[in-house]
Z-matrix of the N, CA and C atoms (Angstrom, degrees):
N
C 1 1.446
C 2 1.533 1 111.13
N 3 1.327 2 115.95 1 -38.13
C 4 1.458 3 119.51 2 179.29
C 5 1.527 4 110.36 3 -66.44
N 6 1.324 5 116.24 4 -34.80
C 7 1.466 6 120.32 5 -179.59
C 8 1.527 7 110.27 6 -65.24
N 9 1.323 8 116.78 7 -43.10
C 10 1.468 9 120.43 8 179.96
C 11 1.527 10 110.47 9 -65.09
N 12 1.322 11 116.55 10 -43.02
C 13 1.465 12 120.03 11 178.62
C 14 1.527 13 110.78 12 -63.01
N 15 1.328 14 117.03 13 -39.28
C 16 1.459 15 120.48 14 177.92
C 17 1.517 16 112.25 15 -65.08
N 18 1.325 17 115.88 16 -39.78
C 19 1.463 18 119.80 17 179.48
C 20 1.525 19 111.10 18 -67.13
N 21 1.321 20 116.90 19 -44.93
C 22 1.467 21 119.66 20 -179.96
C 23 1.528 22 111.61 21 -67.18
N 24 1.315 23 115.77 22 -42.86
C 25 1.469 24 119.09 23 177.77
C 26 1.516 25 111.68 24 -62.57
N 27 1.320 26 116.31 25 -41.43
C 28 1.460 27 119.72 26 178.08
C 29 1.511 28 112.84 27 -64.67
N 30 1.337 29 116.05 28 -39.83
C 31 1.464 30 119.62 29 179.73
C 32 1.525 31 111.02 30 -64.64
N 33 1.309 32 116.01 31 -43.27
C 34 1.478 33 119.33 32 178.40
C 35 1.523 34 110.60 33 -64.04
N 36 1.328 35 115.71 34 -43.59
C 37 1.464 36 119.77 35 179.04
C 38 1.527 37 111.38 36 -60.85
N 39 1.336 38 117.01 37 -44.73
C 40 1.458 39 120.90 38 -179.90
C 41 1.513 40 112.77 39 -65.24
N 42 1.327 41 116.31 40 -41.66
C 43 1.470 42 120.31 41 179.39
C 44 1.530 43 110.27 42 -62.53
N 45 1.329 44 116.18 43 -45.64
C 46 1.470 45 119.84 44 -179.66
C 47 1.520 46 111.35 45 -66.04
N 48 1.325 47 116.76 46 -37.08
C 49 1.457 48 120.31 47 179.47
C 50 1.526 49 110.97 48 -64.13
N 51 1.328 50 116.91 49 -44.39
C 52 1.465 51 120.23 50 179.06
C 53 1.519 52 111.27 51 -68.30
N 54 1.330 53 116.86 52 -36.96
C 55 1.468 54 119.71 53 179.00
C 56 1.530 55 110.76 54 -66.17
N 57 1.314 56 116.16 55 -37.91
C 58 1.463 57 120.44 56 179.56
C 59 1.521 58 111.13 57 -64.98
N 60 1.335 59 116.59 58 -31.12
C 61 1.455 60 120.86 59 179.82
C 62 1.524 61 112.64 60 -86.52
N 63 1.331 62 116.44 61 1.01
C 64 1.462 63 120.76 62 176.84
C 65 1.521 64 113.83 63 79.69
N 66 1.310 65 117.39 64 31.23
C 67 1.459 66 121.32 65 -178.09
C 68 1.520 67 112.86 66 -78.30
N 69 1.307 68 114.97 67 161.38
C 70 1.460 69 121.05 68 176.02
C 71 1.534 70 108.88 69 -77.59
N 72 1.320 71 116.00 70 178.58
C 73 1.462 72 120.24 71 179.99
C 74 1.537 73 110.79 72 -62.43
N 75 1.339 74 116.53 73 -37.39
C 76 1.465 75 120.23 74 178.60
C 77 1.534 76 110.61 75 -65.46
N 78 1.320 77 117.27 76 -38.99
C 79 1.459 78 120.84 77 176.78
C 80 1.526 79 111.19 78 -63.03
N 81 1.326 80 115.19 79 -42.97
C 82 1.467 81 119.79 80 -179.71
C 83 1.526 82 111.03 81 -63.65
N 84 1.338 83 116.22 82 -41.93
C 85 1.464 84 119.66 83 178.47
C 86 1.527 85 111.53 84 -65.25
N 87 1.323 86 116.27 85 -41.08
C 88 1.463 87 119.58 86 -179.88
C 89 1.526 88 110.92 87 -64.83
N 90 1.315 89 117.43 88 -44.92
C 91 1.463 90 120.73 89 177.49
C 92 1.523 91 110.49 90 -62.88
N 93 1.332 92 116.74 91 -41.71
C 94 1.458 93 120.49 92 -178.83
C 95 1.522 94 111.21 93 -63.43
N 96 1.313 95 117.30 94 -43.28
C 97 1.470 96 120.51 95 -179.66
C 98 1.525 97 110.78 96 -67.78
N 99 1.317 98 116.75 97 -43.53
C 100 1.469 99 119.93 98 -178.74
C 101 1.524 100 111.45 99 -63.19
N 102 1.317 101 117.29 100 -44.66
C 103 1.463 102 118.93 101 -179.02
C 104 1.530 103 111.52 102 -76.15
N 105 1.328 104 117.62 103 -25.02
C 106 1.467 105 119.63 104 174.17
C 107 1.529 106 110.11 105 -67.38
N 108 1.318 107 117.28 106 -39.65
C 109 1.463 108 120.71 107 176.44
C 110 1.525 109 110.09 108 -63.51
N 111 1.324 110 116.36 109 -45.46
C 112 1.460 111 119.89 110 178.98
C 113 1.530 112 111.15 111 -63.08
N 114 1.321 113 116.66 112 -41.37
C 115 1.462 114 120.60 113 179.39
C 116 1.508 115 112.56 114 -66.35
N 117 1.323 116 116.93 115 -37.53
C 118 1.462 117 119.08 116 179.02
C 119 1.528 118 111.01 117 -71.00
N 120 1.316 119 117.78 118 -35.46
C 121 1.466 120 120.18 119 175.37
C 122 1.525 121 111.11 120 -65.08
N 123 1.316 122 115.86 121 -41.94
C 124 1.464 123 119.78 122 176.75
C 125 1.524 124 110.71 123 -63.82
N 126 1.329 125 117.28 124 -41.09
C 127 1.455 126 121.01 125 177.00
C 128 1.513 127 112.28 126 -64.55
N 129 1.328 128 117.00 127 -35.57
C 130 1.462 129 120.77 128 177.87
C 131 1.527 130 111.00 129 -65.61
N 132 1.317 131 116.48 130 -44.27
C 133 1.466 132 120.34 131 177.96
C 134 1.520 133 109.84 132 -63.43
N 135 1.309 134 117.20 133 -41.71
C 136 1.466 135 121.10 134 178.37
C 137 1.515 136 110.78 135 -63.10
N 138 1.325 137 117.67 136 -38.71
C 139 1.463 138 121.71 137 177.37
C 140 1.521 139 110.72 138 -63.36
N 141 1.316 140 116.99 139 -42.04
C 142 1.469 141 120.31 140 177.89
C 143 1.517 142 111.73 141 -63.11
N 144 1.317 143 117.01 142 -41.31
C 145 1.458 144 121.19 143 179.63
C 146 1.514 145 110.49 144 -65.03
N 147 1.324 146 117.59 145 -45.46
C 148 1.461 147 121.38 146 179.63
C 149 1.531 148 110.50 147 -63.92
N 150 1.322 149 116.55 148 -39.65
C 151 1.461 150 120.37 149 -179.80
C 152 1.529 151 111.06 150 -64.82
N 153 1.320 152 116.35 151 -38.16
C 154 1.465 153 119.72 152 179.42
C 155 1.530 154 112.29 153 -70.10
N 156 1.327 155 115.77 154 -34.72
C 157 1.465 156 119.99 155 -178.44
C 158 1.530 157 112.98 156 -75.70
N 159 1.325 158 116.18 157 -29.48
C 160 1.451 159 119.46 158 -179.37
C 161 1.472 160 107.95 159 -98.28
């Protein structure tokens, strides 16, 4: 669940970041995908940490 939230949050963050910089639709998609990957990796690490602690 944390991984999905990280991916969605990252995608929204990336899309907004590219839109703020005046990017085209392709730029927004690229930023969204890149930050979604980063967010899902961060969520995966967080899931591992929580699993180890509990």
